[in-house]
C-alpha positions in Angstrom: 8.1 -12.2 20.9 7.5 -8.9 21.6 6.8 -7.1 18.2 6.7 -3.4 17.1 4.6 -2.1 14.2 5.9 1.3 12.2 3.3 3.8 11.2 -0.2 5.5 12.6 -2.7 4.5 9.3 -5.3 1.9 8.4 -3.0 -0.8 7.0 -1.0 0.0 10.4 -4.2 -0.7 12.5 -4.8 -3.7 9.8 -1.7 -5.0 10.6 -2.2 -5.0 14.3 -5.2 -6.4 14.6 -3.8 -9.5 12.4 -0.6 -9.6 14.4 -2.4 -9.4 17.6 -4.5 -13.0 16.7 -1.2 -14.9 17.0 0.2 -16.7 19.6 3.6 -16.1 18.9 2.6 -12.3 19.4 3.3 -11.6 23.6 3.4 -7.7 23.6 2.3 -5.4 20.7 3.8 -1.8 20.3 2.7 0.3 17.4 4.5 3.8 16.6 2.9 6.6 16.6 -0.7 4.2 16.2 -4.3 5.2 16.4 -7.0 5.1 18.5 -7.7 2.4 17.0 -4.5 0.5 17.5 -4.8 1.7 20.9 -7.3 -0.7 21.7 -5.2 -4.2 20.5 -1.6 -2.9 21.6 0.5 0.2 23.4 0.8 3.1 21.1 4.4 4.7 21.2 5.5 8.6 20.5 7.8 8.1 18.0 8.0 9.2 14.7 8.3 6.8 11.8 11.6 8.3 10.6 13.1 8.6 14.1 15.5 5.8 13.8 17.5 6.0 16.6 14.6 6.5 19.2 13.1 3.6 17.6 16.3 1.6 18.2 16.6 2.5 21.4 12.6 1.4 22.6 13.8 -1.8 20.5 16.3 -2.2 23.0 14.7 -1.3 26.1 11.2 -3.6 25.4 12.9 -6.3 23.8 11.4 -6.0 20.2 12.4 -9.0 18.6 10.2 -8.1 14.8 9.9 -4.9 13.6 7.2 -4.5 10.9 7.7 -0.9 8.8 4.2 -0.1 7.3 4.9 2.9 5.4 7.2 3.3 2.6 9.5 6.5 3.8 11.5 4.7 6.6 12.3 2.3 3.7 13.7 4.0 1.2 15.4 6.0 3.8 17.3 3.0 5.5 15.6 1.3 8.4 17.0 -1.9 7.5 20.2 -1.1 7.0 20.1 1.1 10.4 19.2 -2.2 12.2 21.4 -4.7 10.6 24.7 -2.0 11.1 24.7 -2.3 14.9 25.4 -5.5 17.0 23.1 -4.7 19.3 19.9 -4.7 17.6 20.8 -6.9 14.0 19.3 -9.5 15.4 15.8 -8.1 15.3 13.5 -9.7 12.5 12.8 -5.9 10.4 10.2 -6.7 7.9 11.1 -4.6 4.9 13.8 -4.6 2.1 17.3 -3.0 2.4 17.6 0.7 1.3 19.1 -0.3 -2.0 16.4 -2.9 -2.3 13.4 -0.3 -1.5 14.4 1.9 -4.4 11.6 -0.8 -6.4 9.7 2.0 -4.8 12.0 4.7 -4.4 12.9 5.3 -7.9 10.3 4.9 -10.9 13.9 4.9 -13.0 15.6 2.4 -11.0 12.2 0.1 -11.0 12.0 0.5 -15.0 15.6 -0.3 -15.4 15.0 -3.2 -13.3 12.1 -4.6 -15.3 13.9 -4.1 -18.4 16.9 -6.1 -17.0 14.7 -9.0 -16.3 12.6 -9.0 -19.0 9.6 -8.2 -16.8 6.1 -6.8 -18.7 5.8 -3.1 -18.1 4.9 0.3 -20.0 7.4 1.4 -22.6 9.2 4.6 -21.0 11.9 7.3 -21.2 13.5 9.6 -19.2 14.1 12.9 -18.4 16.0 15.8 -16.6 16.9 19.6 -16.7 20.3 18.6 -18.8 17.5 16.6 -20.9 14.8 18.8 -20.6 14.4 19.9 -24.1 14.5 16.6 -25.5 11.5 15.7 -23.2 9.4 18.6 -24.6 10.0 16.8 -28.0 9.3 13.5 -27.0 6.3 14.9 -25.1 5.0 16.4 -28.7 5.5 13.1 -30.6 3.9 10.6 -27.7 0.4 9.0 -28.6 -2.8 10.2 -25.8 -3.2 9.6 -23.2 0.3 10.3 -21.6 1.6 9.3 -18.5 4.3 11.1 -16.2 5.6 10.2 -13.3 7.4 12.1 -10.6 10.6 9.7 -10.1 11.4 9.8 -6.4 8.8 9.5 -3.3 6.1 11.9 -3.6 2.6 11.2 -1.3 1.4 9.4 -3.8 0.5 12.7 -5.8 3.1 12.3 -8.2 1.3 10.5 -11.1 -0.2 12.5 -14.0 -2.4 11.2 -17.0 -2.7 13.9 -19.0 -5.4 13.8 -22.2 -3.4 16.5 -24.7 -0.1 17.7 -25.1 -1.3 21.1 -23.7 -1.4 19.5 -20.3 1.6 16.7 -20.9 3.8 19.9 -21.4 2.5 21.9 -18.3 2.7 19.6 -15.7 6.5 18.4 -17.2 7.3 22.4 -16.6 5.8 21.9 -13.2 7.3 18.9 -12.2 11.2 19.7 -13.2 11.5 23.1 -13.5 9.0 24.3 -11.3 10.0 21.8 -8.9 6.6 20.8 -8.0 7.3 17.7 -6.0 10.9 19.2 -4.7 13.9 16.4 -5.1 10.9 13.7 -6.0 10.5 15.1 -9.8 13.9 16.2 -10.6 13.7 12.7 -13.0 10.4 12.5 -14.4 9.5 9.3 -16.2 7.5 9.4 -19.1 5.0 6.5 -20.0 3.3 4.9 -22.5 -0.7 4.7 -20.9 -1.5 1.1 -20.4 -5.4 0.5 -21.2 -7.2 -1.6 -18.9 -8.2 -2.7 -15.5 -5.8 -1.7 -12.4 -4.9 -4.8 -9.5 -2.8 -5.5 -6.9 -1.5 -8.7 -6.0 0.9 -9.0 -2.6 4.0 -11.1 -2.2 5.7 -11.6 1.1 9.9 -12.8 0.3 12.8 -14.0 1.9 14.6 -12.4 -1.1 14.5 -16.1 -2.5 11.4 -17.4 -2.3 8.1 -15.7 -2.0 4.2 -16.7 -1.3 1.2 -14.8 -2.8 -0.8 -13.5 0.3 -3.2 -11.6 -1.7 -4.6 -9.6 -4.4 -7.2 -6.8 -4.6 -8.7 -4.4 -7.2 -8.5 -0.7 -5.5 -11.1 2.0 -6.4 -9.3 5.4 -7.0 -11.5 7.9 -7.7 -13.6 10.2 -5.1 -16.6 9.8 -7.6 -19.1 7.1 -8.2 -18.2 5.4 -12.0 -14.6 6.5 -11.1 -14.9 10.0 -11.6 -13.3 12.8 -10.2 -9.6 13.9 -8.6 -7.4 10.4 -7.6 -7.2 9.6 -4.0 -5.4 7.3 -2.1 -8.0 4.6 -2.1 -11.9 4.3 -1.3 -12.3 0.7 -1.2 -11.3 -2.8 -2.4 -12.9 -6.1 -3.3 -11.1 -9.4 -3.0 -11.0 -11.9 -4.4 -11.2 -10.2 -7.6 -13.6 -12.1 -9.9 -11.0 -12.0 -12.8 -7.8 -13.0 -11.2 -8.6 -16.4 -11.7 -5.9 -19.9 -12.1 -4.9 -18.7 -15.9 -4.4 -14.9 -14.4 -2.4 -15.7 -11.7 -0.3 -18.1 -13.1 0.6 -15.3 -15.7 1.1 -13.0 -12.6 4.0 -15.6 -11.3 5.4 -16.7 -14.1 5.9 -13.2 -15.7 6.0 -10.9 -13.2 6.7 -12.7 -9.2 8.9 -15.0 -10.5 11.7 -13.2 -12.2 11.1 -10.3 -9.8 12.3 -12.4 -6.8 14.8 -13.9 -9.2 16.1 -10.9 -10.3 16.8 -9.3 -6.0 18.6 -12.7 -5.6 21.0 -12.3 -8.7 21.6 -8.5 -8.6 21.7 -9.1 -4.7 19.5 -6.7 -3.4 18.7 -7.8 0.4 15.1 -7.9 0.5 12.9 -9.7 3.5 9.4 -8.5 3.5 6.3 -7.9 1.3 6.1 -6.4 -2.6 3.1 -5.0 -3.9 3.3 -4.9 -7.3 0.4 -2.8 -9.3 -0.6 -4.5 -12.3 -2.7 -3.7 -15.5 -4.6 -6.3 -16.7 -4.8 -5.5 -20.2 -7.4 -7.8 -22.2 -5.6 -10.7 -19.6 -2.7 -10.1 -19.8 -0.7 -8.4 -17.2 1.7 -5.4 -16.7 3.4 -4.0 -14.1 2.8 -0.6 -13.2 4.8 0.2 -10.4 6.0 -1.4 -7.6 5.8 -0.9 -3.9 8.0 -2.1 -1.0 5.3 -2.7 1.4 1.3 -3.2 2.1 -0.8 -1.1 0.2 -3.5 1.2 2.3 -6.7 0.5 1.6 -5.5 -2.8 0.2 -4.5 -4.1 3.6 -7.5 -3.5 5.0 -9.4 -6.4 2.8 -6.3 -8.8 2.3 -5.0 -9.5 5.9 -8.8 -10.6 6.5 -9.5 -12.8 4.0 -5.8 -14.1 4.9 -6.0 -18.0 7.0 -3.3 -18.2 7.7 -1.4 -16.9 10.9 0.7 -14.1 9.5 3.4 -13.8 12.1 4.5 -17.5 11.6 5.0 -16.3 7.8 7.1 -13.4 8.9 9.4 -15.4 10.8 9.1 -18.0 8.2 11.1 -14.8 6.0 13.5 -14.5 8.1 14.5 -17.9 9.4 14.7 -20.1 6.0 11.3 -21.6 5.8 8.7 -19.3 3.5 9.3 -21.9 0.5 7.7 -24.3 3.1 5.2 -23.0 4.7 1.1 -23.5 3.6 -0.8 -20.3 3.0 -4.9 -20.7 3.4 -7.6 -18.0 2.7 -11.3 -17.5 4.3 -13.4 -18.8 1.2 -16.0 -15.5 1.9 -15.4 -12.2 -0.4 -14.2 -9.8 1.2 -14.8 -5.7 1.0 -13.5 -2.5 2.4 -14.8 0.8 2.5 -13.2 4.0 3.0 -14.8 7.1 4.7 -13.4 10.6 4.3 -13.6 13.9 5.7 -15.8 17.0 3.2 -13.4 18.7 0.6 -10.6 15.0 0.1 -8.9 14.9 -1.9 -8.4 19.0 -1.7 -8.4 20.4 1.3 -10.7 20.1 4.6 -11.4 20.5 8.0 -9.9 18.1 10.7 -10.6 17.0 14.8 -14.9 16.4 14.6 -15.8 13.9 16.9 -16.8 10.5 15.2 -20.0 8.8 16.2 -21.4 5.1 15.9 -18.0 3.3 16.2 -19.1 0.6 18.7 -22.2 0.3 16.9 -20.6 -0.2 13.3 -18.5 -2.8 14.9 -21.1 -4.9 16.5 -22.8 -5.7 13.2 -21.6 -9.5 12.3 -19.0 -10.0 9.4 -17.2 -6.2 9.9 -14.3 -4.9 10.9 -13.3 -0.9 11.5 -10.1 -0.1 10.7 -8.8 3.6 12.0 -6.7 5.8 9.5 -7.1 9.7 9.9 -8.1 9.8 13.6 -6.9 10.9 17.0 -7.6 11.6 20.6 -9.5 14.8 21.6 -9.6 14.0 25.3 -11.8 10.6 25.4 -13.2 11.0 22.3 -11.8 9.7 19.0 -11.8 12.6 16.2 -11.1 13.1 13.0 -7.1 13.8 11.4 -7.2 13.4 7.9 -8.5 12.7 5.1 -9.2 9.3 5.1 -10.8 8.7 8.3 -11.9 5.0 8.2 -12.6 2.0 6.6 -14.7 -0.9 7.2 -14.1 -4.1 6.2 -17.0 -6.8 5.8 -17.0 -10.3 4.5 -19.8 -12.2 2.7 -20.6 -15.0 0.9 -20.3 -12.9 -3.0 -18.5 -9.5 -3.0 -22.3 -7.6 -3.3 -23.0 -8.8 0.1 -20.0 -7.9 1.4 -20.4 -4.1 0.2 -23.7 -3.8 1.5 -23.0 -5.7 5.0 -19.7 -2.9 4.9 -22.3 -0.1 3.6 -25.0 -1.1 6.4 -21.8 -0.3 9.1 -20.5 3.0 7.7 -24.7 4.1 7.9 -24.4 3.7 11.5 -21.2 5.8 11.5 -21.3 9.5 11.7 -19.0 12.9 11.5 -19.0 16.6 10.2 -18.8 15.9 5.9 -18.3 11.9 5.9 -18.5 10.5 2.5 -18.1 7.4 0.9 -18.7 5.7 -2.0 -21.8 3.4 -2.3 -20.7 1.8 -5.8 -17.2 0.2 -4.7 -17.1 -3.2 -6.5 -20.0 -1.8 -8.9 -18.7 -3.9 -12.4 -18.8 -7.3 -10.3 -22.3 -6.9 -9.8 -24.5 -9.5 -10.7 
């Protein structure tokens, strides 16, 4: 079949890499893609929210499956747009309908959903300009630390963990009164701080059944030892040592199954990936957030570990056979380490030539996934904060990390930085 991937980052490069391996894939297109995806399929100059342009392209090329990478087109209703047109309703769009995508698009929506279905999460309250003064009182009386979240999509920047009340009050004002994140922070969810270890579990669902396709631990802070500013992710490891059968059973029984059953009970159309952002609190899982797509850089570590044909799984989510599929994983450990631009997650410069990509890719057991890259003539240059990842496999997590670092040491661009301690807490 002819397949279109929407997006242009490291997640989409990893999806393209995995999908291209399937014998079910005849032609692969990526919109807009990047230099990494250009080596696997055909990049298409289309914006991710240009639904009409994407629809016209799909009709022209006979696209039968669309895999949506980023959250914004899902929250904006790309699934509904295709389903509403008789000429494109047959296309298997991997992603939830607009209403179901509110699980990610609105923190308040997801909290209410979890409350209705008794899914463990942090206690919370929500506030707008209407009850702003009550919000101030709520913060003053709240235990510390305290978590403030912009309700809507804020490009990964809408979460503040305040260690004192003054910081929390200032952040609350910036979000609501000063419209720090525009419409995304017209409503703010204030949460209890959960103490524990953050992990992610990924499932594929048809809205009634599901299959777990991987899990990972992401490292968000820019500095080694988990210090400094939050980023979009500096690396991941999988499998996570403490994610044993007992913990995963708790996750499935208390979180995944009630979530999928909740989608079905509420008639929310959901055919795609569910990203469960979890906190392991002394062996007990709690939901921090839902995402309605795969994560980045988690995708770059879970897809190499997944042995099952991804296109077969995506087709099964469309034709009612997902429940009967078998999921198999490679026995090795996998690690991905992100190389970023100097200054990230603050200001950074772009368009520096990237050297050594071929040499790094030639190291056995490694894959280079490009994220914030672009072409300048024939040269590959930096174009974003998170530039690329190297994913490596090994007999254990430490050997996987070591191999990834070995490959990264062959890559260079001005200001390049990567954390050298990914997986540090699992060193033997």
